[in-house]
C-alpha positions in Angstrom: 0.0 0.0 0.0 2.9 2.3 0.8 4.3 1.8 -2.7 1.0 2.9 -4.4 0.8 5.9 -2.0 4.3 7.0 -3.1 3.3 6.7 -6.7 0.1 8.8 -6.1 2.1 11.4 -4.1 4.7 11.7 -6.9 2.0 12.0 -9.6 0.2 14.8 -7.6 3.5 16.7 -7.2 4.2 16.4 -10.9 0.7 17.7 -11.8 1.1 20.6 -9.4 4.5 21.4 -10.9 3.1 21.4 -14.4 0.2 23.6 -13.3 2.5 26.1 -11.6 4.6 26.1 -14.8 1.6 26.8 -17.0 0.4 29.5 -14.7 3.8 31.1 -14.7 3.9 31.2 -18.5 0.4 32.7 -18.8 1.0 35.1 -15.9 4.2 36.2 -17.5 2.4 37.0 -20.8 -0.4 38.8 -19.0 2.0 40.8 -16.8 4.5 41.8 -19.6 2.1 42.7 -22.4 -1.2 44.2 -23.3 -4.0 42.4 -25.3 -2.6 44.1 -28.4 0.9 42.7 -27.7 -0.7 39.3 -27.1 -2.3 39.4 -30.5 0.9 40.7 -32.1 2.8 37.7 -30.7 0.0 35.4 -31.8 0.1 36.8 -35.3 3.9 36.6 -35.5 3.8 32.9 -34.4 1.1 32.1 -37.1 3.0 34.0 -39.9 6.3 32.2 -39.0 4.6 28.8 -39.5 3.5 29.6 -43.1 6.0 28.4 -45.7 8.4 31.0 -47.1 10.0 32.3 -49.3 7.6 31.9 -52.2 7.3 33.9 -55.4 4.5 36.2 -54.2 4.0 35.0 -50.6 0.4 34.1 -51.4 -0.2 32.2 -48.1 1.2 34.8 -45.8 -0.5 37.5 -47.8 -3.8 35.6 -47.4 -3.4 35.6 -43.7 -2.7 39.4 -43.6 -5.6 40.2 -45.9 -8.0 38.3 -43.7 -6.8 40.1 -40.6 -6.9 43.5 -42.2 -10.5 42.9 -43.5 -11.6 41.8 -40.1 -10.5 45.3 -38.9 -12.7 47.0 -41.5 -10.0 47.9 -43.9 -10.0 47.4 -47.7 -6.5 46.2 -48.5 -5.2 45.9 -52.1 -2.8 43.5 -53.7 -0.6 44.7 -56.5 0.8 42.7 -59.4 3.9 41.6 -57.4 1.9 40.3 -54.5 2.5 43.3 -52.2 -0.3 44.1 -49.8 -1.2 47.7 -49.2 -3.7 49.3 -46.9 -4.4 53.0 -46.3 -5.8 54.2 -43.0 -7.3 57.6 -43.7 -7.4 60.6 -41.4 -10.7 62.5 -41.5 -9.0 65.9 -41.8 -5.3 65.4 -42.8 -3.0 68.3 -42.4 -0.9 66.9 -45.2 -2.1 64.8 -48.2 1.1 62.8 -48.1 0.8 59.6 -46.0 3.3 58.2 -43.5 4.5 54.9 -44.9 5.1 52.0 -42.5 6.5 48.9 -44.2 7.8 45.4 -43.4 8.8 42.3 -45.3 6.4 39.3 -45.5 9.1 36.8 -46.5 11.6 34.9 -44.5 14.6 33.0 -45.9 14.9 31.0 -42.7 11.6 29.1 -42.6 11.8 25.5 -41.6 8.9 22.9 -41.7 9.6 21.8 -38.1 11.7 24.5 -36.4 9.2 27.2 -37.4 6.5 25.6 -35.3 7.2 28.0 -32.5 6.9 27.5 -28.8 6.7 29.6 -25.7 8.0 29.5 -22.2 7.8 31.9 -19.2 9.5 34.8 -20.9 10.7 33.8 -24.4 9.3 32.7 -27.7 11.3 30.4 -30.0 11.1 29.5 -33.6 13.0 29.5 -36.9 12.4 32.8 -38.8 10.3 34.2 -35.9 12.1 37.5 -35.8 11.3 38.0 -39.5 7.5 37.6 -38.8 7.5 40.3 -36.1 7.6 43.1 -38.7 4.3 42.2 -40.5 2.7 41.2 -37.2 3.6 44.7 -35.8 2.0 46.3 -38.9 -1.2 44.4 -38.1 -1.1 45.5 -34.5 -0.6 49.1 -35.7 -3.6 48.8 -38.0 -5.7 47.6 -35.1 -4.6 50.5 -32.9 -5.3 53.1 -35.5 -8.7 51.6 -36.3 -9.6 51.9 -32.6 -8.6 55.6 -32.7 -5.3 55.3 -30.8 -3.1 57.1 -31.5 -4.9 60.2 -32.8 -3.0 61.2 -36.0 -3.2 64.1 -38.5 -1.9 62.2 -41.5 -3.0 59.1 -43.5 -1.0 55.9 -42.7 -0.1 53.7 -45.6 0.8 50.1 -44.6 3.0 48.0 -47.0 3.5 44.3 -46.5 6.3 43.6 -49.1 6.2 40.2 -50.8 9.9 40.4 -51.7 12.8 41.4 -49.5 13.2 45.2 -49.5 16.7 44.9 -50.9 15.7 42.6 -53.8 16.7 44.3 -57.1 13.7 42.8 -58.8 11.3 44.7 -56.5 9.7 47.8 -57.8 7.1 48.8 -55.2 9.4 51.2 -53.3 10.1 53.1 -56.6 6.5 53.2 -57.5 5.5 54.6 -54.1 8.3 57.2 -54.3 7.2 58.4 -57.7 3.4 58.2 -57.2 1.9 61.7 -56.6 -0.9 60.2 -54.5 1.1 57.7 -52.4 4.5 59.4 -52.2 5.1 59.4 -48.4 6.0 62.4 -46.2 8.2 59.9 -44.2 8.8 56.2 -44.2 9.3 53.8 -41.3 10.7 50.3 -41.9 10.0 47.6 -39.4 12.4 44.7 -38.5 12.3 42.2 -35.7 15.6 42.7 -33.9 17.2 44.5 -32.1 15.1 47.0 -30.1 16.9 50.3 -29.4 19.2 50.3 -32.4 19.0 53.4 -34.6 20.9 53.5 -38.0 22.6 56.9 -37.8 25.1 56.4 -40.7 23.6 54.6 -43.6 25.9 52.4 -45.7 25.1 51.2 -49.1 25.4 47.5 -49.8 25.5 44.9 -52.6 24.8 41.3 -51.8 26.4 39.0 -54.4 25.6 35.4 -54.8 28.2 33.1 -56.5 27.2 29.5 -57.5 29.8 27.1 -58.7 29.8 23.6 -60.2 32.7 21.3 -60.4 31.1 18.3 -62.3 31.1 19.7 -65.8 32.9 17.6 -68.3 33.9 20.6 -70.5 34.4 24.2 -69.3 33.4 27.4 -71.0 37.0 27.5 -72.4 36.3 24.2 -74.2 39.0 22.1 -72.5 38.4 19.1 -70.3 39.4 19.2 -66.6 43.0 18.1 -66.1 45.5 17.4 -63.3 45.9 21.2 -62.7 42.2 21.4 -61.8 42.2 18.7 -59.2 42.7 21.1 -56.3 39.4 22.8 -57.2 37.4 19.8 -58.2 35.9 19.8 -54.6 33.2 22.4 -54.4 34.1 23.2 -50.7 37.7 24.0 -51.7 36.5 26.0 -54.6 34.1 28.3 -52.7 36.5 28.7 -49.8 39.3 29.7 -52.2 37.0 32.2 -53.9 35.9 33.6 -50.5 39.5 34.2 -49.5 40.3 35.9 -52.7 37.4 38.4 -52.5 37.8 39.0 -48.8 41.5 39.9 -49.2 41.0 42.6 -51.9 41.5 46.2 -51.0 38.5 47.9 -52.7 39.5 51.6 -52.2 42.5 53.5 -51.1 40.8 54.9 -48.0 39.5 51.4 -47.1 36.0 52.7 -46.6 34.6 49.7 -48.5 34.4 46.2 -46.9 33.7 42.8 -48.2 32.2 40.3 -45.8 31.5 36.6 -46.4 27.9 36.0 -45.2 27.3 32.4 -46.2 29.1 29.4 -47.6 27.3 26.2 -48.5 28.6 23.1 -50.3 28.4 19.4 -50.3 25.8 16.6 -50.8 26.3 14.4 -47.7 29.0 12.2 -46.4 30.5 9.7 -48.9 29.9 11.9 -51.9 32.3 14.4 -53.5 30.6 17.8 -53.2 30.2 19.2 -56.7 28.0 22.3 -56.1 28.8 25.3 -53.9 27.3 28.6 -52.9 29.0 31.8 -51.7 27.2 34.9 -50.5 29.3 38.1 -50.0 28.3 41.6 -48.9 30.0 44.7 -50.0 29.4 47.8 -47.8 30.5 51.4 -48.5 29.5 55.0 -47.5 30.4 56.1 -51.0 27.8 55.2 -53.7 30.3 55.6 -56.6 32.9 53.4 -54.9 30.3 50.8 -54.0 29.3 50.6 -57.7 32.9 50.1 -58.8 33.5 47.5 -56.1 30.4 45.5 -57.1 31.6 45.4 -60.8 35.1 44.4 -59.7 33.8 41.6 -57.3 31.6 40.3 -60.1 34.4 40.2 -62.6 36.8 38.7 -60.1 34.4 35.8 -59.3 33.8 35.1 -62.9 37.4 35.2 -63.9 38.5 33.0 -61.0 35.8 30.5 -61.9 37.1 30.3 -65.4 40.7 29.9 -64.3 39.7 27.0 -62.0 37.6 25.5 -64.8 34.4 25.8 -62.8 30.9 26.6 -64.0 30.2 29.9 -62.3 27.1 31.9 -62.0 27.2 35.4 -60.4 24.0 37.1 -59.3 23.3 40.4 -57.6 21.0 39.1 -54.9 20.5 42.4 -53.0 21.1 46.1 -53.2 20.6 49.0 -50.7 21.6 52.5 -51.7 23.8 54.7 -49.5 20.9 57.1 -48.9 21.2 60.7 -47.7 21.8 60.9 -43.9 20.9 64.6 -43.9 17.4 63.9 -45.2 16.6 61.5 -42.4 18.4 63.3 -39.6 15.2 64.9 -38.1 13.4 61.6 -38.2 16.2 59.7 -36.5 16.2 62.4 -33.8 12.5 61.8 -33.2 13.1 58.1 -32.9 15.9 58.6 -30.3 13.6 60.9 -28.3 10.9 58.3 -28.3 13.3 55.6 -27.2 14.5 57.7 -24.3 10.9 58.4 -23.2 10.1 54.7 -23.3 13.3 54.0 -21.2 14.8 51.9 -24.0 18.6 52.0 -24.2 19.7 53.7 -27.5 22.3 52.0 -29.6 23.4 54.0 -32.6 24.9 52.0 -35.5 26.3 52.2 -39.0 25.0 49.8 -41.6 22.7 49.1 -44.5 19.1 50.2 -44.0 16.6 49.2 -46.7 14.5 52.3 -45.8 17.5 54.4 -47.1 16.0 53.9 -50.6 13.5 56.7 -49.7 16.1 59.1 -48.2 18.0 58.8 -51.5 14.8 60.1 -53.1 14.5 63.0 -50.6 12.0 61.3 -48.3 12.9 61.0 -44.6 13.2 57.4 -43.7 14.5 55.1 -40.9 14.1 51.5 -39.7 12.9 50.5 -36.3 13.4 47.2 -34.5 10.4 46.0 -32.5 11.8 43.4 -30.1 14.8 42.2 -28.2 16.3 38.7 -28.5 18.7 36.7 -30.6 18.6 35.5 -34.2 20.1 32.0 -34.2 21.2 29.6 -36.9 18.4 27.1 -36.3 15.9 29.2 -34.4 15.3 32.7 -33.0 14.7 33.7 -29.3 12.4 36.6 -28.7 11.9 38.3 -25.3 8.2 38.4 -24.9 8.2 41.4 -22.6 10.0 43.5 -25.2 7.2 43.1 -27.7 5.0 45.6 -25.8 7.9 48.0 -25.6 8.4 47.8 -29.4 4.7 48.3 -30.0 4.5 51.4 -27.8 7.6 52.7 -29.4 6.1 52.5 -32.9 2.9 54.2 -31.7 4.9 57.0 -30.1 7.0 57.5 -33.2 3.9 57.6 -35.4 2.3 60.2 -33.2 5.4 62.4 -33.3 5.9 62.1 -37.1 2.2 62.9 -37.7 2.5 66.3 -36.0 6.0 67.2 -37.0 7.2 68.9 -40.2 10.3 66.9 -41.2 
């Protein structure tokens, strides 16, 4: 009898422990966020589970469209799959809207790891930080439709189907040139890291190099020989190419950098890897030098591929212009003031900012991060309490921009 009593006692303790754990999780969420932040996180978790990237992000766009229509909005989808929704002000003091934009896509979606989970103070999932941007846009739409904050300008929401640095995308150019939709200011949303403010915008080119080592005959018409054996392994080929590109001095002042962002090669153990992928990123504060460096890097990758008798394909995978820091200086100052009022530590940084496309067209623009956490190789970790801080920050910035003349 004592044996069964011990089992029962152990089981009761286990159930109580699980109950306390569940209560802690729910209590943490209630304590650290508002109902709007709860829905923001819920939307982010749902978006993160939807497969991506796809050509037009139809499934993610369908979720966004349903949510926007449930709020009483009439969103539109353009020919590239971008979702746009305009929230009108009854008596705007400026016909130009404030544009708030985020990317729908995520290059880090995984069929299992993107099935997110929660614990007491964190959310986990592959590509979860990417889904925070569009989820925050939905939360902003809900706030504006309820009348908070009170604004004096229209708000134009853009859920971009393609990455904002994708050279094939044209929606930003169309908005900048459209007399009706050209914004007074643009705010880009990204998941991490809350408190960072891009003060000095750098231009960037992202270059993708694909190599194959299994071709019988190269572009030069000769068959691979003994001199090519050192590069017949795709791993060796892409590593050698990465070392070459990273070691080049791109300008005399050394203001241009080349960073290796990704190397992939191989087909599993026991097989000679015959295909490889190299992603590099060029950054510069000088647009003219950046353009020269891009052409030089492209030509170097192609020539080294030919020398090694490799099939080589070089693609411009991303581009962000340098932008004009003077145009966005006033907007950046407003963001810093809002961060300080929200008691969020400010971290100024230099780097590429996709919103800089608009500052290069004379439109004040800056990007905001909406949460704190860590972007990992397999999954992201998001601090749940930070989501409400990011949501309030965006609302505060929107209020400031709507009443300021930038």
